[in-house]
Structures are given as C-alpha cells and as structure tokens.
N, C-alpha and C positions, 0 to 999 in steps of 0.2 A: 184924594185917592189913598185909602188906608192900606192898599196893597204894598205901598212903600214901607210903612211901618212894620208890616208883617215880614217883608223881605229882610229888613234890618234885624228883626228878632231872629229870623231863621239863620242869617249869616252869623250872628252872635252865638246861637246855640250850636251850630256846626263847628265854629271855631273852638268853642269850649270842649266839644266832644272829641275833636281830633288833636287837641293840644299836645298830648304825649306821644304822638306818632311822627317822629322826625323822618324826613326823606320820602314820605308818601304824599300823593296828591289826591284830592277829592275828584272823582270822575263823575259820579252821579249822586244826586240827592232826590230821594223819592218821598213825597208827602201826600197826605190825605186831607182834604178840606171838605167839611160838610156843607151841604147846600144851604143850610140856615145861617152860615157864616157871612153870607152876602159878599162873597169874594168871587171875582171873575177869574177862573184859572188861567186863561190866556193873558190877562193883564198881569197876573202874578208872575208868570213865566217871563213875560216881557220886561217887567220891572227887575227881576232877578238878573236877566241878561245885561241890563244897564249897570246895575250895582256890582256885579261880580268882577268887573274889570279892575276895580280898586281893592280887591280882596285876594287872599291866597287861592281862591276858587275860580280863577279867570277862565279855566278850561272846563269847568264843571257844567253838567246839564241838570236842570231841574225838571223832574217829572211830577206833575200834579194830577192826582186822581180825585174825582169828586165823589163823596159819599152821599147816598140818598137819605132822605128824611125817613126815619124808621119810627113806627108808633106801636103802641099797645092799646087796644080798645078796652076801656074800663067796664063796658057793658057785657061784652061776650068773651073777652080775653084774647081775641085774635091779634097776632103779630103780623105786621105788614110794612112794606115800603111804599111811600107815597111818591109818585112820579109827577103828578100835576098839581100838587098842593091843594087838592080838594080834601079838606079836612073832615072826612067822614069815613067810617069803617065800611069796607067793601062787603063785609059779611053781614052786618046788621044795620047799617046806615046810621049808627050812633055818631054823634059829634063829640062824645066824651072820650078823647084820646090823650094819651100821655106820650110825649116825644121821648124816645130812648136813643135816637141816633140822628145825626145830621148837623150837630153843633161842633163836631171835632175839628181840630187842626193839629195834626201830629206828624212828626218825622217818622217815616216807616223804615227807611234804610239810608245809610251813607256808604256808598261804594268807593273804595280807595284803590290806588294802584301804585 
C-alpha cells in the first residue's frame, strides 16, 4: 500500500511547513491527488488517521480531493477532462492526446488554530 509512504511524506512536509509556529495546532490539511496517481482517497485518509496519532497532528483532519485527468488534443487543440479514461478526443475522436493534469499530488492548504 503506497498510501502509507505518501502519508509519511505528507506528515514530514506539514511538519516542516509548520515548524516555526509555536503554540498553534494543525486543524485541517487539504490535498489534491490526481486520478493518474493510482491513489485511493479513502485509503489515504484512513492511513492518515492511523499515523496521525503518533504526530503533532493527532486532531487534524485530512481532506483529499481528486483531480480529474486533463488532456489536450494534438489534432484539434481541444482541452478537456476525461472522466472514464476513454483516451480519445470528444471533439474529433483523435487518440493523440497530451496529458496536462491528473498526475498531481499537492498540499493545497494547512489550516491552523
């Protein structure tokens, strides 16, 4: 389960990002995960809930949003999101697509209190 290594990296990144803020606690961590990352958001949240107990983020909530696969058609220039992974342009049916989104894994917000 690579969700565990992702959560470990996430905890490390949030620890570094909040290092200089004494007396505040992390309430919410919001992340975006692209569909092409092959990460199951529910497993990622569950893994975070297990690991957070041994971190300074024991009371924090992880909100995980999934980003769709975004492509640009090399034939007609259409930009679109693919929801069913049918790798063809809906405008011209070309299969010559360039992926421009859906691989991301980023922290969007860290809310502290």
